N, C-alpha and C positions, 0 to 999 in steps of 0.2 A: 843493527848489531853487527859487529865485525865477524867475518867468516871464521868459523871454528870456535866461537864463543858459546858458552853454555851456562849463562847466568840464570839463576832460578829466583823466583819470588815466593816467599813462604807466607802462609796465612796466619801463622801463630803470632808473629810480631811485626808484620808489614815491613820487614827490612830485607834488603838484598843480600844474597849469600851465594858464594861460588858453589857450583855443583861439584860433587865428588868426582874424581877422575874415573873413567871407565876402564878398569883393569883388564888385563888379559886373563887375564887370570887362567783242532786243535788238540789236541789232547792225545797223547800217545796211547796205543792199545796196551792193555795190561792183561790180567788174568781173564779167562772166559767169563762172560756175564752169567750170574746166577739166573735161575728160572724166573724168580720174582725180582724185579729191579730193587737194588738197595736204596733206602731212603736217602734223599739229599741231606747233607749235614746242614745245620742251621747257618744262616748267613752271619757273617761277623758283624760286630758293632760298626756303626757308620764311620767311626774314626779309625777303624782298622782296615788294613789291606786284605782283600779276599784272596786267600792262597790259590784258589782255583783259577782266578783271573791271572794271577801272577804266573802260574805254571803254564797256562795256555799261551801267554805272550812269550815267555822264554822259549817254548817249543817252536812257536811261529818264527821268532827271530832266528833261531838256529836252522830251521827248515829253509828259510829264504836267504840266509847268509851262511852257506856251507863252510866257509873258512873261519867262522867266528870262534871255533874252539869246541871243547867237549860238552855236549848238551846236557847229559844226565848229571854230571858233577855240578853244573851251574844251576840246574833245577834244584838239586839237594841243598846247595848253598843258599839259594833264595828262600826256600821253604824254612830252612833253619833260622835265617835272619828274621823272617816274619814271626816265627814262633817265639824268638827272643824279644823282639822290639815292637811287634805289631805292624811293621812295614818293612820295606827293603829299599836299597838304593840301586838305581839303574847305572850300568856302565855308560860312559859317553857314547859308545856305539849303539847300545840299546836305546838310549834316549833319542839319538838322531834317527834311528830306524823307526821308532814308535811315532815320532812327530811326523815323519814323512808318510807313514801308513795312515795316520789319522787324516791327513789331507786326501790320500787315496780313497778313504772310506767316506768322505764328505758328500753325502747324497745330493746336496743342494748346489754343489759347485760344478760349473761347466768347464773350468780351467784345469782339470786334474791331469791332463796329459804330462805336465811338467813336475809331477809330485817328487820325482827323484832329485830334482834340482834345488829343492828347498834348502836354504842356508839355515843351519840350526845353531843358535847361540846358546851355549850351556852356561846359564847364569844362576845355577842352583845355590851358589854361595851368597847371592845378593838377597838381603832380607830387610834392609831399612828403606823407608819411603824415599829418602833423599837419593839413595843409590838406585832404587828402582826407576825413579824419574830420570836420572841421568842416563841410565841404560836404555830407556825408552826413546830418549832423544837421539842417542847413538844409533838405535835401531832405525829411526827415520832417516838419518843421514846415510847409513849403509844401504837401506832399501832404495832410497832415492837415486843414488848412484849417478848423479848428474843427468837424470832423465831416463837412463836405461834401467828401468825398475827391476830390482831383484826380489824374488820370493824369499822372505826371511821370517823366522820365528825366534823370539827371545823367550827362553824357558826359565822362569824364576823358581824360587824355592817351592817344593811341594808341601801340601798339608801332611803333617805327621801327628801321631797320636798325642793329643794334648797340646799340640803346637800348630795352630792354624797359620798358614802363610799369608803374606800381604795380598791385598786385592787392589786392582785398578778399577775405579768406579766408572770411567768413561767407556762407552760401547765401542768407540774407535779412538785411536791415539790422537787423531785430528778430527774435529767435529766443529761445525759452526753453531754459534749461539742462536737462541730463539727468544724473542721478547714480545711483550704487548705494549703498545704505545698508550699514553694516558687516554686517548680516544677509543681504545679497545682494538685498534688494528694490529695485525701481526707484522712483525719485522724480523727478518732473518729466517732461520730454519726451524719450523715448529718441532721437528724431531729432536732438536737440541734444547727445547724449552725446559723439561724437567731437570736436566743437568745444569742448565743456566741458573735455574732457581736455587739449586743446591750450592752452586759456586757462590752465588750472591750471599747465601746464608753464612758461608765461610769467610766472607769479607771481600770477595772479588768484585771489582767495579770497573766497568769499561763503557765507552760510548756504544749506543745501540746501533751498530753498523749491520748491514744485511749479510756480510760475510766476515764475521768476527770469530777468530779462532778461540775456542774455549780453553781454559787451563786444564792441565792434567791433574787428576785427583787420585791420590793413593791412600789407602787405609792400611796402616802397618799392623794393627792389632784389632781383633774383633771388638766391636763396640767402641773403639777409639775414634777420636776426631780425625777425619781425613786431612791430609796436607794438600795444598794446591800449588801448582807450578806453572808459570807462564811458559809456553813453548818458545824456544829460541828461534829467531828469524831464520837461521841457517838450517834448521831442522824441518821447516815446513815450506815445501815448494808448491806454489799455486800457479795455475794456468789461467790467464785472462782469455775470455772467449770472444772470438770474432767469427765472421761468416765469409766464405770465399766469394759470395756474390752480392752481399748486402752490407755496405759500409756502415749503415746505421746501427747494425747489431752491436758494434763495440760500445756505442753510447749507452747501452743497457747496463754496463758496468758489472757484467757477470764474470765469475771466476769459480774454479774448483781446485781442490788440492790433489796432488799427484799420487800419494800413497794411501790406499785404503787399508789401514791396519786394524783388524778386529781385535778388541782387547777385553771383551766381557764374557768370554767363553772359557770353560775349564778343559784343559787337555788331560785326558785320562789314558794312561798307558799301563797295561797289566795290573790294574787295580790301584795304581798310584795316581793321585790327582794333583795337577799343577794349575791352581786357580788363576795365576797371572802368567799368561803365555801369549802375548800379542803376536799376531801373524798377518802377513799380507801377501797378495799376489799383485797383479796390476788390474786396472779397470777395464771392463768392457764398456764401450761407449754408451750403451743403453742404460747402464746403471745410473749415469749422470743425466743424460739427455731425455730419457723416457721415464725416469722415476724421481731422482732427487730434485731436478728442476721443474718437472712437469706435473707430478702428482698434486691433486687438489689440496691434500693435507701437508704438502711440503712447500716448495717455492711457488707453485701454481702459475707458471709462466706462459701456458698455452694461450690464454686470452691476450696477454700482452704481445706475444709474438704474432698472433693472428692479426691483431689490429695494425701492427707496424707493417705487415705484409699486405694490408688492405683487403683481407678476406671477409666474406659475408658471414657474420655470426648470427643471423636472424633465425636460422634453423640448423638442426644437426645434419640435415640432408646435404648441406654443402660440403660436408666432411672437413670443416675448417680445423677441427682438432687434429685430424690425421695429417693434414698438410702442414700445420704448424709444428707438429711433432717431428716430422721428417726433417724440416729445416733446422729445428733445434738440435737434433741428433747430428746432422751434418756439421753444424757449427762446433759441436763438442769434438768430433773426430778431426776436423780440420785444425782446430786450435791446438790440440795435443800434438798432432803431427808437426805443425809449424814450430811448436816449442821444443821439439825433440824429446817428448815424454812418451814412454811406452803406453800404448793403448790398443786393444783389440776391437775389431768390429764384430757384430753378432753373426754375420754370415761365415766369416773365417773361423771364429771360435767354435761355431756349431760343427763344422767339418773336423776340426781338431778333436772335439769330444768324441766323435765317432771313431777316429783313429785310436783314441785312448781305450775305448771299449774293445776294439779289435786286438790291441796289444794285451790287454788284461785277459781276454778270452784265450789267447795263445798260451798264457801262463796258467790257464785253468781256473781263473778267478772271475767271480761275478762282479758286475759294476752296478751297485744299487744307485738309483737315481730318482729324484722327485721331479716328475714331469713338469709340474707347475713352476718350478724354479729353473729347470734346464732350458725350457723353451723361452726365447727372448720376448720381451714385452713389445717389440716392434717387428712387424712382418713375420710373425712366428711361423705361419704356414709356408713361407718362402724359404725356410731353413730346413736342412735335412734332419734335425732333431725332432721335428714336429710329428712326422708320419710314422711313428713307431712306439712300441712299448719298451719298458726297461725292467731290469731286475728289481723286485720289490725292496723297499727300504727296510732294513733290519735294525730296529732300535737297540739291539744287544751287540751289534758289531763293534769290536774294539781292535785297536786303539781308535779314539774318536774325540772330536771336539763336541762338548756338551754344553747346553745352556747352564749357566751358573745357578746353583740352588740358592 
């Protein structure tokens, strides 16, 4: 496909159609508390915005952004809007701040040092499946940035009372398909098998290649039939994997995509939920080399690499898995570097995370972290994030990225 093209394929009628153009388009102290605490007011209906969450967020925004204007008048304005409509609309500055703080609060992410640099695309006016797909492809192009990966989030329309917003069905904007051969063998990425089956039910048919990019699937209305869209070639950058010391590695035909854009989480800011808000940072090498390609329930490549290395697999005591794992991770880091695509190694990223904790501490903020996610899956005890405890994870902390209900 020519660079800059954004042709889409629709499942409804199996015809090609041009994509639409991408337009430019907590709590303050009040009166002294009574002797007996006042009962909490009942929680609002699920489709309504909780005014308590809204007020806490607006106060947080103004506390951290001192030049943002008069706080109390904005609080009154937001509460009045919720009273009238059941929800409220964030200003562009509130939206950008909320999205960045949601990243700052992400307890499973080791790369939070750069939370302030997140590029926030305000796409709340985008509501149709065609336009959502087109903007997702624009997201990938912007984030890809000719290999210099940018952290980007694209925030689409929020849920409103009686008007649920569109949903992206894919867990990542780019994901490889997973298949079963007629003989029952696995081909491709087993993680993508459920999505592959769904796409086939909608009419998508492709050859069963091991690294086959799945279509993007968008549901515009609850209960409606999702639409599917082939990802344009210029929106998906992939890196072919080679090894600096083993020429045969290239013969394995391995590759991975450059932009890990999560697309199945809900962004919640001040009680407003944005169910379609794909976001990305850049890869840490172990995510690909120690998990995606190595896990037994994914591509399961450790036996293949070990055999090509001539390792003894007759017993676990030879540590053939460990040796193959290191070489596989070395190949991933080497290949992304050679391709000019941003990628972090787990030693460097671990030190950066401790810098993030120190910076947050100077601002008087805790840094909740899930140890099991922060410690890398390779050489964990050799990294500085291993030998310490972290602030406990607070499931009520907001803004946040939440598993979609």
